[in-house]
N, C-alpha and C positions, 0 to 999 in steps of 0.2 A: 270479469273483475280483473283488474290489473293493479299492480303496485309498483312503486318506485322507491328504492332506498337511496337516499342521498349518499354520494361518495364521501368517505371520511379520510382524512389525511393519514398517511403512514406515520409510524413512530420509530425513531431510532433509539433502541434500548441500551446499546453499548457500542463504544468505539475505543479500541485499545491498540497501542503500538507495542509489540513484543520486544524484548531485549535484542540488541544488535547481534547479527550473525554474518557469516561470510560464505560465499559460494565460489568455488574455482570456476572461472570462465574460460580458461585456456585448455581445459581437457587434460592437462598434464598432471602427473603425480597420482596420488591416491584420490579416489572420489571423496567428496565430503561425507561426513558422518550421516547426514540426512539429505536425501534427494527429494523427499516429499514429506508432507506433514498433514496429519489428519486432525481436524479440530472438532470440538464439541458442536453438535448441530449438523455434522455430516460433511462439512467443507473439507476437501482434500486439495492441497496446494502442491503442485510440482514445480520445483526450482529449475527453470530453464532460461538462463539469461543470455546465452550465446546465440540465440536465434537471430538477433539483429546485428551481430558483430560484422564488421567490415572484413571480408575475406582477403582484401588487399593489404590489411594492416600488418606491419612487421612485428616481430615479437617485442621490440622496444616500445612500439606504440600501443600494444595490447596490454591491458592491466591483468596481471595474473590472478588477482583476487578481487571479487566484486562485493562491496558492502551492501547488505540487504537488510531492510527493516520489514518485518511482517506486520501488516495492519489487518486486524480482524474486527468484525462488527456483528451486531444482531439488530434486526429491525422486524417490525410486524405491521400488518395492514389490517385494520378492523373489518374491512369488507372481504378479506381474503384475496385481494388483488396481488398479482405478481409484481415484484419490485425490480427496478433497475437502480444501480448505484454508480455514483461518480465521486471519486476521491480527488481532492485538490490540495496543494500545499502552497505556502508562501513564507518567505522569511519574515520574522517578527519585525513590524514597523513598515513593511511594504503593503501596497494596496491591491496588487494584481495577484490572482490565483493562477496556478499552473496545474494542469491535469497530471495525475499519476495513472498512467495506462489509459485504457479505454473504458467507457461506460460498460457495465457488466451486471448480470444477474447474480454473480457469486458474492458471498458475504466475506470477502477478504482478498488480499493480494500481496505480492512481494514488491516492495518499493526499492528499486535499485538506486541508491543514493550516490553512485560513483560520479555523476555529472553535477551533483549539488555541492556548492561551496560549503565549507565549514560554517556553522552558525546555528542559531536557534530558529526553529520553524514551527508553524502551526498547520494542522490538517483540518480540512473541512469535508464532511461527508454529506452528500445529498442523496436521498432515497425518493424515487418517484414511482407512482402507480400508473403511468401513462400507457403501459402495455395493454391494460384492461379497461381503459376509459377513453372517451372522446377527448380530443385535445383541450376543449373548453372545460371539461370536468376533471381533468387530471390534477392531482395534488402532489405536493412534495414536502418532505421534512429535511431540515438542515441541522447538522450538529457539528460544533467545533470540538476538536480533541485537545488534550493537554499539550503544552509545548514539547517539541522533540529536538534534542540536540544532535546535530550531525557533526562528527569530528573524525576526519581522516588523517589527522596529523600523527605521525608515528611518535611513540614515546622517546624521550631523550634521557640518557643516563648521565648523571653528573656526580662528581665526588666519589667515583668508584675507586676503591683501594684494594689491591691484591696483597694478601699476607701469606707468608709461608709458615 
């Protein structure tokens, strides 16, 4: 006797962008307050943004601070299949999606927004169970996140008065 249970699609339960943070990429000064973060569910994220830095860049070309947005999610597969995740972003009003990092089995990543122009963006997470299923049987779930504002503009002080 044999049985076959049909593959069921994974479900994305949560997609969250944590408040902005910064990580020093030049290695100078004091290290950041947190070099890694442990999330509920066991995900541990190590902040390491200088791995792809251009070693020929002059100090003027290298940004001393890298803006990072932590994106975390939870997903489940009714069949218990292993999941792969792909996170993408696009500016509101645009049609093309751009990948944030590589496809990964981890339920979160650090999004370095240094190369992203200021503006409002949306994120799209895709979870697929293709690791444990034949290509024709693999299924995926897609979830859009809430809009995210990227703002690298430094604050301007106006109307400042010094009194003695």
